C-alpha positions, -999 to 999 in steps of 0.1 A, spaced: -185 28 -327 -206 8 -304 -211 8 -267 -178 7 -250 -156 13 -280 -119 16 -278 -107 48 -260 -74 65 -254 -60 76 -221 -46 109 -235 -72 124 -259 -60 148 -285 -91 166 -297 -94 200 -313 -125 218 -305 -144 238 -331 -167 256 -308 -170 266 -272 -189 244 -247 -220 253 -230 -219 259 -192 -207 230 -173 -195 210 -203 -163 205 -223 -166 207 -261 -149 181 -282 -144 178 -320 -174 163 -336 -169 143 -368 -193 127 -393 -199 92 -407 -213 82 -440 -249 72 -444 -284 87 -438 -304 111 -458 -319 146 -453 -351 153 -436 -373 180 -421 -364 211 -401 -358 209 -364 -355 240 -342 -331 240 -313 -339 254 -279 -314 282 -285 -322 286 -322 -287 291 -336 -296 279 -371 -333 270 -377 -327 263 -414 -302 235 -408 -316 201 -421 -313 169 -402 -316 132 -411 -349 128 -393 -380 133 -414 -399 150 -386 -390 169 -355 -392 148 -324 -421 156 -302 -422 141 -267 -452 118 -262 -451 124 -225 -426 148 -210 -414 145 -174 -410 178 -157 -381 183 -133 -390 182 -97 -356 170 -84 -346 178 -49 -314 198 -50 -300 178 -20 -299 148 -43 -267 163 -58 -248 151 -27 -224 122 -27 -240 87 -27 -247 74 8 -227 42 3 -195 59 -6 -167 59 20 -164 97 15 -201 103 18 -197 127 48 -171 149 31 -177 187 29 -179 201 -6 -145 217 -5 -126 185 2 -109 166 -27 -104 129 -30 -96 105 -59 -96 69 -49 -107 34 -60 -118 6 -36 -125 -31 -37 -162 -32 -28 -169 -51 4 -207 -53 0 -219 -88 9 -240 -94 -23 -221 -72 -47 -211 -99 -71 -246 -115 -73 -260 -80 -79 -238 -74 -109 -245 -109 -122 -282 -101 -120 -275 -68 -138 -257 -87 -166 -284 -112 -168 -312 -86 -171 -294 -67 -199 -282 -97 -218 -293 -100 -255 -285 -132 -274 -273 -114 -306 -240 -104 -321 -230 -75 -345 -202 -70 -369 -183 -53 -340 -177 -87 -322 -142 -98 -331 -135 -133 -344 -116 -151 -316 -95 -170 -342 -87 -140 -362 -97 -158 -394 -128 -138 -401 -131 -101 -406 -159 -78 -398 -191 -97 -406 -227 -84 -403 -244 -103 -375 -210 -116 -364 -190 -145 -379 -198 -181 -374 -173 -183 -345 -193 -158 -323 -229 -166 -332 -250 -187 -309 -241 -223 -314 -207 -215 -329 -173 -224 -315 -168 -210 -290 -200 -192 -299 -216 -161 -283 -211 -160 -245 -242 -173 -228 -235 -155 -196 -211 -131 -179 -199 -137 -143 -184 -112 -120 -149 -117 -107 -142 -84 -90 -160 -50 -84 -141 -18 -78 -159 15 -69 -145 48 -81 -148 77 -57 -135 109 -72 -147 143 -59 -138 166 -88 -153 143 -114 -184 139 -94 -189 176 -89 -184 182 -127 -210 155 -133 -235 170 -109 -229 205 -124 -235 193 -159 -266 174 -148 -280 206 -132 -273 226 -164 -293 200 -184 -320 200 -158 -324 237 -160 -322 237 -198 -350 210 -201 -373 224 -174 -402 218 -197 -395 181 -196 -379 154 -217 -392 123 -235 -383 92 -214 -367 61 -229 -393 37 -243 -390 9 -233 -371 18 -201 -333 10 -199 -325 -27 -195 -306 -18 -163 -334 1 -146 -352 -27 -127 -320 -41 -110 -307 -6 -103 -340 5 -87 -340 -26 -64 -305 -21 -51 -304 14 -38 -275 5 -14 -252 1 -45 -268 25 -70 -277 60 -59 -313 71 -69 -315 84 -104 -333 115 -117 -357 104 -144 -365 141 -154 -331 142 -172 -331 106 -184 -304 96 -159 -295 59 -160 -267 33 -156 -250 21 -188 -220 -1 -198 -187 9 -214 -166 -21 -224 -128 -16 -226 -93 -29 -218 -86 -40 -182 -56 -17 -180 -73 12 -195 -101 9 -170 -75 9 -142 -57 39 -157 -88 59 -149 -71 65 -115 -40 79 -132 -57 101 -157 -82 120 -136 -110 96 -146 -115 113 -180 -130 93 -208 -116 99 -242 -144 111 -264 -125 112 -297 -137 78 -310 -116 51 -325 -111 30 -356 -142 10 -349 -163 39 -364 -182 69 -353 -216 65 -367 -232 92 -345 -202 114 -343 -171 115 -321 -182 109 -286 -183 83 -258 -204 53 -267 -222 32 -240 -248 5 -241 -277 -6 -220 -268 -42 -228 -238 -60 -214 -237 -81 -246 -230 -50 -267 -205 -35 -243 -187 -69 -242 -180 -66 -280 -154 -40 -272 -139 -55 -240 -106 -72 -244 -85 -94 -222 -47 -99 -222 -38 -132 -240 -7 -146 -223 -6 -119 -197 -19 -113 -162 -54 -105 -173 -59 -134 -197 -96 -144 -197 -105 -114 -175 -125 -86 -191 -135 -52 -179 -166 -30 -182 -172 4 -166 -207 7 -152 -214 44 -156 -239 69 -144 -251 89 -174 -273 119 -179 -289 117 -213 -312 147 -211 -331 153 -243 -321 125 -267 -319 124 -304 -334 90 -311 -322 79 -345 -310 49 -364 -285 68 -385 -279 106 -382 -246 118 -395 -251 152 -379 -261 138 -344 -230 153 -328 -235 187 -344 -270 189 -331 -259 183 -296 -232 210 -300 -260 234 -311 -279 223 -280 -308 209 -299 -302 177 -280 -281 167 -251 -272 132 -264 -279 106 -290 -298 73 -287 -289 51 -316 -318 27 -322 -306 -3 -341 -302 -40 -330 -289 -26 -297 -297 8 -283 -264 28 -282 -261 58 -259 -237 85 -271 -226 116 -251 -203 143 -264 -192 159 -231 -172 138 -206 -189 153 -176 -222 138 -186 -208 105 -175 -195 93 -142 -178 58 -143 -188 47 -108 -179 10 -110 -152 -10 -127 -163 -46 -130 -139 -74 -139 -158 -104 -153 -155 -137 -171 -172 -149 -202 -192 -181 -200 -197 -202 -231 -222 -230 -237 -194 -257 -236 -178 -245 -204 -179 -268 -174 -200 -252 -146 -179 -267 -118 -147 -253 -133 -164 -219 -135 -175 -221 -99 -140 -230 -87 -126 -200 -104 -152 -177 -90 -146 -189 -55 -111 -174 -55 -108 -137 -50 -92 -119 -79 -67 -91 -73 -49 -67 -97 -14 -74 -109 -3 -43 -90 -21 -34 -57 -52 -13 -63 -41 15 -40 -8 21 -58 -4 49 -83 11 25 -107 -19 2 -107 -24 2 -145 13 -6 -153 21 -37 -173 51 -51 -155 62 -69 -186 68 -36 -203 77 -11 -176 93 -12 -142 92 14 -115 106 23 -80 88 52 -64 83 65 -29 49 82 -25 43 104 6 8 98 19 -16 127 21 -30 141 53 -57 114 54 -32 86 52 -10 103 77 -39 106 101 -47 70 98 -11 58 104 -8 81 134 -39 64 149 -23 30 141 8 40 161 -13 53 189 -32 21 190 0 2 196 5 22 228 42 28 221 62 42 250 74 68 249 46 82 227 57 91 192 46 117 167 45 106 130 67 130 110 58 115 76 48 82 60 60 69 26 46 41 5 71 21 -15 61 11 -50 89 -11 -63 79 -34 -92 110 -57 -89 105 -63 -52 68 -68 -58 74 -94 -85 98 -113 -62 72 -113 -35 45 -125 -58 68 -152 -72 76 -164 -37 39 -166 -30 33 -186 -61 62 -210 -53 50 -214 -17 16 -223 -29 30 -250 -52 54 -263 -26 24 -268 -2 6 -289 -28 -19 -265 -44 -53 -259 -30 -57 -293 -13 -22 -292 2 -26 -257 15 -59 -266 32 -42 -296 50 -12 -276 61 -33 -247 73 -56 -269 94 -25 -285 110 -7 -253 119 -36 -229 124 -32 -228 162 5 -224 160 9 -196 135 -16 -168 133 1 -136 123 -31 -116 121 -27 -92 151 -16 -63 129 -45 -70 105 -69 -68 134 -53 -34 144 -59 -22 108 -95 -35 106 -103 -19 140 -97 15 123 -119 7 92 -153 11 109 -170 43 116 -168 50 154 -199 43 175 -214 74 189 -222 56 221 -185 47 227 -180 70 257 -214 64 273 -214 27 266 -230 9 237 -257 -16 246 -251 -37 215 -215 -45 225 -198 -69 200 -229 -70 178 -226 -33 171 -217 -27 134 -197 4 144 -162 6 159 -156 7 196 -119 14 192 -109 45 211 -82 54 186 -106 51 156 -127 78 173 -98 103 167 -101 99 129 -122 122 107 -140 109 76 -110 114 54 -89 93 78 -115 66 79 -117 65 41 -79 62 40 -79 33 64 -101 14 40 -75 17 13 -51 -6 32 -49 -40 14 -60 -62 43 -84 -79 18 -54 -90 -3 -38 -112 25 -38 -150 20 -42 -164 55 -38 -199 42 -1 -191 34 1 -173 68 5 -139 50 2 -109 73 15 -75 82 45 -73 106 66 -45 119 103 -39 115 122 -10 131 154 9 122 174 36 139 183 57 109 170 68 76 199 50 59 190 17 76 154 21 65 166 29 29 186 -4 30 155 -23 40 136 -7 11 160 -24 -13 150 -58 1 186 -69 6 186 -68 44 154 -87 51 169 -122 50 172 -137 85 155 -107 100 132 -106 130 97 -91 125 71 -82 152 34 -81 156 40 -56 185 51 -22 172 63 -11 207 85 -42 210 100 -36 175 108 0 183 125 -9 216 149 -31 196 166 -1 181 182 31 193 169 66 184 190 92 166 179 128 171 147 115 187 138 96 155 131 59 149 117 43 117 89 17 117 83 -3 85 50 -20 79 57 -51 58 37 -77 40 52 -110 51 47 -146 39 54 -167 70 46 -200 53 56 -231 72 72 -225 106 103 -244 119 120 -247 153 156 -240 145 166 -206 131 200 -219 120 187 -250 102 189 -250 64 156 -267 59 125 -259 38 108 -241 66 100 -204 60 101 -189 95 107 -195 132 85 -182 160 110 -169 184 86 -155 211 49 -150 219 44 -121 244 18 -118 271 -6 -101 245 -3 -132 222 18 -112 197 45 -130 179 81 -123 171 89 -141 138 122 -148 121 118 -148 84 144 -168 64 140 -155 29 140 -118 19 117 -126 -11 90 -134 15 89 -98 26 76 -67 9 84 -35 30 55 -12 20 50 16 44 78 36 60 69 57 91 93 83 105 85 86 143 97 113 166 99 112 204 109 143 224 118 121 254 143 101 233 159 133 220 163 147 255 178 115 267 203 115 238 213 151 247 217 143 283 239 112 275 261 133 252 265 161 279 272 137 308 309 129 302 318 165 295 305 176 329 323 147 346 294 142 370 291 109 388 263 89 374 231 84 393 235 58 420 268 70 434 304 58 429 296 22 437 271 19 410 294 36 385 321 10 390 349 34 395 360 60 422 362 97 420 398 93 430 405 75 398 387 100 377 402 131 393 437 119 398 465 141 385 478 130 352 511 116 366 498 105 399 498 68 408 465 51 414 460 28 444 458 -9 436 425 -27 434 416 -53 460 429 -88 457 416 -110 428 391 -136 436 395 -171 422 365 -165 399 381 -134 386 414 -152 380 396 -179 360 377 -153 340 410 -137 331 423 -169 317 392 -179 298 387 -168 262 369 -135 256 341 -130 231 345 -104 204 317 -79 199 305 -95 167 300 -129 185 314 -149 156 347 -161 171 367 -166 203 402 -155 210 424 -158 241 435 -129 262 469 -129 246 453 -126 211 434 -93 218 442 -65 194 450 -43 223 480 -45 247 471 -67 277 489 -78 308 502 -114 307 482 -135 332 515 -150 344 526 -116 357 499 -118 385 518 -120 417 512 -149 441 504 -123 468 474 -112 448 486 -77 440 467 -61 412 489 -60 381 464 -37 366 476 -9 389 491 18 367 517 23 393 531 -11 386 530 -8 348 564 -7 329 568 -3 292 590 -34 290 561 -55 303 538 -46 274 535 -73 247 512 -82 219 498 -117 216 525 -144 216 549 -122 196 576 -117 223 599 -101 197 573 -76 184 587 -47 164 559 -24 177 572 4 198 546 10 225 558 46 227 544 51 191 509 40 200 499 71 219 484 75 253 447 73 245 425 42 244 389 32 238 376 1 255 343 -17 254 328 -45 275 296 -63 282 283 -86 309 307 -113 299 338 -92 306 360 -68 288 359 -71 250 377 -49 224 399 -19 224 419 4 201 449 27 207 450 62 192 474 91 190 447 117 195 418 117 219 395 128 190 403 96 171 396 74 201 364 91 208 352 89 172 359 51 171 343 46 205 312 65 195 307 42 165 310 11 187 286 25 213 258 24 187 257 -14 193 248 -9 230 280 -20 247 296 -2 276 323 20 260 349 43 276 378 63 265 408 67 289 442 81 288 475 65 300 467 72 336 432 58 333 415 91 335 381 87 318 376 112 290 342 100 278 318 71 283 287 56 267 259 32 279 274 26 314 253 -1 332 247 2 369 265 -22 391 292 -31 365 327 -30 381 357 -20 360 388 -42 362 416 -23 347 440 -52 345 418 -67 317 425 -37 295 461 -24 297 494 -31 312 
């Protein structure tokens, strides 16, 4: 098998011996070929009489003794987790944000390129089998021929603490074992010059143990599955052959590694190939062109690795912790007949994974498997989200109870499909540019993105004392970012702000819910159509009531597209800007649910809200007058405290305005229809019964059962005596609204409590208008009983 041969995510390998300290043993097989040679003694001397395929023992021409500084075993400086203590665990992948990262890997590919093919390069047409030197289709000058270059599409850095520590531990074992020195690679690795000149992307190597960077070509989805399989490389080999035993094969040349890289014809990754750029400790190498016992010799500790010296130098290790796959590079093959302008246009567009990189399901092929999972964020993600909430300065302040990330393949596919359709509807690249330039000042939903980016930088240490560099400072001056530790900072860089397409006015917006059930409904995507989203979290939270002190904030990806002016119009517009507040933050109505992906669900608690809820629930039971006195309450103590059978004094004379209000249609609570007073679903007093003298017919003392009627049905069969004496009534600023009779006060109170969740003023009274319970009473609202009962 060559550099980057096919691997399996779940290796099933039986070991035949125990591993040395710091390593994991794997089964070592043999391949045909090679002869016998002289005797080679191992450093531990387990079997000095064992023959090898080399005619002479290898003698280092010039050994390099180990003088490595132990502190070099720390994490690379350019990692987001570089400040982590040794006992902290992390396992993440990041899109690299380095300015020149693509050009650096293009340079690495160019320096390691070799214009040759082997029998391991597959025929693209499938017409030719394994051919020495490659078939005619893949040779230089063929059709399509050997790739003439490899261009970087995307670079992902792997930061995994346990795998790094295992790698460092194994490197130290080899360093101690080979303290007398090892023979260096001659000539040096093809990757060395580029790696040495870019220390900001490649941590310094230890030449005393032949540490280097090498390539491992593979499938795109397998490379992504590293995140889901603890970053372990399968060392069991594959059907491509195991010339030097069963191990992990890497190459110093991108050309050789590319022979094993495969794209996904007809799928998402068509034309996109993957290579792992790995940090490898070779130690003492068995340099050979064909040694069927190479793996056995490493197992006996005669060597630490194998360097196969044929057309390409192939590097083979037999313990997974001798390799750390630091970068996953997605690239494109370039052939001689390709048009340079077309290649350049493709490379200008950022490439993203089919499934977001920070999802656990990142390697899943959506054509074969679907998923719907809620993943609770770890402490670092929790810490970052709490800082985001604090940054919004919500009032009252809220404590994050937990935060979940929704990974729903069906919703994600709908969202991606809407984005694709929107791009086509706007006329492709040229059309999008024209629309964007025309609307740029009108629609910029990037305020939440700015909030997120403000938490991505390391805090400036001069924040409190005052930084002299001001806006030019490369560190964050955000006061809330200063509250995050290094783990929280690393978590903030996982947020997919890099994935947003501003040309389509894609951004993050907030949505708020009162209950867990409402939030769960939003997570299905069914309730997002015609929904209002906010750039201001505080505004969004104020739109809903709390329950048990809890409110739910949902951070959504939203495609705002083209804005319109009419929320009720059935046009091709995607959103309506309803309001822009004093902080220039927008309130946006989204017309289509497919334009929304609800990704993060935050459960937020406020002690003030919970105390207010309890106080409101206890207020009616104590029958205390509300703050502001009887006048503000809208009713008198005499009415509340009147004996059950005692008459109540009549209200003052009706004004002309009140008389007209009585005769005008009333609006139901749902706001969808109008009905007249005589059509209310509760018994009302006929307006014609109002006396000319202006006496109040709502006075319970003037009420008679024979005066009660329902709508226009004068001959109603309903017996008022059967309706019971308890009523719940609700009203808003436009007048009295709805009401329901009940036999039992418990029934009336239960119905009224449900209605009160909509924020209207609700009361429950008995037949003498004694108030049993009330909700949401506004100050200065006067109660007119004649609008309710007769």
